[in-house]
C-alpha positions, -999 to +999 in steps of 0.1 A: -002-003-003+009+037-011+011+054+029+017+091+032+031+110+064+024+145+071+037+164+099+033+195+111+024+220+141-011+217+131-018+250+153-043+246+142-051+223+116-069+240+092-085+238+051-056+240+034-037+211+053-068+188+042-069+200+009-029+192+005-038+157+021-069+150-004-051+158-033-018+137-022-038+109-017-057+111-053-024+120-070+001+093-056-028+064-047-024+070-013-043+040+010-035+059+047-022+094+054-008+095+090-010+128+102+018+135+131+015+165+151+049+177+163+057+180+200+091+200+198+093+211+165+127+219+152+127+242+128+098+264+143+091+283+170+071+261+201+032+259+191+005+280+209-015+252+217-006+224+240+002+193+220-032+175+235-056+202+220-035+203+189-038+164+185-074+168+195-083+189+164-064+167+140-086+142+155-116+160+148-108+176+115-100+136+100-126+119+115-150+118+083-118+107+063-110+069+064-080+073+049-069+098+077-053+088+105-041+109+135-006+099+151+008+099+183+042+093+171+057+121+183+039+128+213+057+140+245+070+111+271+046+114+300+075+125+323+081+156+304+068+188+313+052+208+288+078+233+270+106+219+292+137+199+276+117+185+252+136+164+224+133+179+189+109+159+169+132+152+138+115+134+107+145+110+103+136+095+135+094+098+129+098+083+095+118+054+106+094+047+140+069+045+118+086+019+097+091-002+124+059+001+145+034+001+119+045-004+081+050-037+062+076-042+040+057-040+009+046-004+019+059+027+000+065+059+022+055+095+011+061+126+026+040+152+027+049+190+025+045+227+013+073+239-013+079+268+011+088+241+038+108+217+015+130+249+003+146+246+037+149+207+033+186+205+031+188+222+069+171+194+081+187+165+102+197+137+082+177+149+049+198+128+025+187+100+050+154+113+045+152+111+012+163+072+011+133+066+032+106+078+014+093+098-012+082+133-014+052+149-023+053+185-025+025+211-026+039+235-052+034+274-057+033+294-094+065+310-088+089+281-083+103+263-109+119+226-114+152+239-109+143+256-075+132+222-064+167+207-078+187+233-058+166+227-024+181+192-021+204+186+001+240+192-016+252+153-018+219+150-039+214+183-056+224+182-099+251+204-105+239+234-122+246+233-159+219+202-149+197+222-138+199+256-156+176+244-186+149+237-158+147+276-143+117+283-168+100+248-163+071+252-136+073+232-104+048+204-115+053+166-123+072+140-108+116+146-106+134+115-101+169+123-096+196+099-080+186+094-040+155+117-044+120+110-061+100+142-058+065+142-068+051+179-073+010+190-066-004+220-081-032+240-077-036+233-040-013+260-024-032+274-002-028+311+015-041+300+044-017+302+071-020+288+110-006+324+121-037+342+102-063+320+113-047+331+152-053+364+142-083+361+132-094+341+163-082+370+184-101+394+160-134+377+167-139+370+131-157+339+115-137+310+113-157+283+088-134+298+058-103+284+075-112+256+099-132+224+096-167+229+117-156+206+145-122+226+147-141+257+148-159+245+179-133+229+197-110+264+196-139+283+208-149+258+232-115+256+248-109+288+246-074+285+224-058+314+207-076+340+228-111+328+218-132+338+251 
């Protein structure tokens, strides 16, 4: 089975996340997608909502999709105090943990990510190893080219400039198969929605239905998240 893994802070999970997951499922025939909220993201500031609130929102948002599975792979240890001495959640560790604990040898793993985050992939912990563990599904944007995607790769996997130069005018779409890396680019799924903007909307007491699933909107209000009380 083709399996997807979709990590992030999900602070909160929004309709843009769900649109990306649905597009990836359709494009690559994913039978299941694991949504993995990060407890201690290494590349971002610490989330506003607690891990457990974020996991609850992911569970609510994915409840209507049989193929979408909320995952506790990056849950904090019970002995950890929130925000204190948490070990970073590195994607390579999470992917390997998923393979050992859940996947069959015949399963094929795909890593879902937006192109802005992918642009910094070379800075990730053991990035080269991560590309060896799974293929990538990247939500593209109009201003990116195939050359931009190739140049974002870790140095050991990055083609030389004379190879990527002809692709500088070609939009980032289709599949890019290189030595040690396979990347599938999704068109027309990039969402202007951001969690930062949503938190501002909550503070401003404005409607959230354009950004959040109804169950998530209700949870945010019920729990008083992001200053909603």
